C-alpha positions in Angstrom: -20.4 69.2 -31.2 -20.1 72.9 -32.1 -20.0 72.0 -35.9 -23.3 70.1 -35.5 -25.0 73.1 -33.9 -23.7 75.4 -36.6 -24.9 73.0 -39.3 -28.3 72.8 -37.7 -28.6 76.6 -37.4 -27.6 77.0 -41.1 -30.1 74.4 -42.2 -32.8 76.1 -40.2 -32.0 79.5 -41.7 -32.0 78.0 -45.2 -35.3 76.3 -44.6 -36.8 79.5 -43.3 -35.6 81.5 -46.3 -36.9 78.9 -48.8 -40.3 78.7 -47.1 -40.6 82.5 -47.1 -39.7 82.7 -50.8 -42.3 80.1 -51.6 -44.9 81.9 -49.6 -44.0 85.1 -51.4 -44.4 83.4 -54.8 -47.8 82.0 -53.8 -48.9 85.4 -52.6 -47.8 87.0 -55.9 -49.7 84.3 -57.9 -52.8 84.8 -55.9 -52.6 88.6 -56.4 -52.2 88.1 -60.1 -55.3 85.9 -60.2 -57.5 88.3 -58.2 -56.3 91.3 -60.2 -57.5 89.6 -63.4 -54.1 89.7 -65.0 -54.1 87.3 -68.0 -50.4 86.9 -67.9 -49.2 84.0 -65.8 -47.6 84.7 -62.4 -44.6 82.6 -63.5 -43.7 85.2 -66.1 -44.0 88.0 -63.5 -41.6 86.2 -61.1 -38.7 85.7 -63.6 -36.7 88.6 -62.1 -33.9 88.1 -59.6 -34.8 87.3 -56.0 -33.8 89.9 -53.5 -30.4 89.4 -51.9 -31.5 88.9 -48.3 -28.0 88.5 -46.9 -26.7 91.5 -48.7 -29.6 93.7 -47.4 -29.0 92.4 -43.8 -25.3 93.2 -44.0 -26.0 96.7 -45.4 -28.5 97.4 -42.7 -26.0 96.3 -40.0 -23.3 98.5 -41.4 -25.7 101.5 -41.6 -26.8 100.9 -38.0 -23.1 100.8 -36.8 -22.4 104.0 -38.7 -25.3 105.7 -37.0 -24.1 104.5 -33.6 -20.7 105.9 -34.3 -22.2 109.2 -35.4 -24.2 109.4 -32.2 -20.9 108.7 -30.3 -22.3 105.6 -28.5 -18.9 103.9 -28.6 -16.4 105.6 -26.2 
């Protein structure tokens, strides 16, 4: 049963990330249209997507480092 819960949680996270990336792409396309840019939004979005998991891990490590510097762990 635990494996089913884990699989459901991972599927939910994946769906959330995919939905937010699609929303961001739509937002960028709308901005390109309203700004009067003649270049298509698809050309603007050819760069690499941000590494969400990497940023979250880095943020967690930095927060732990700050807590150790403030001597919260004793």
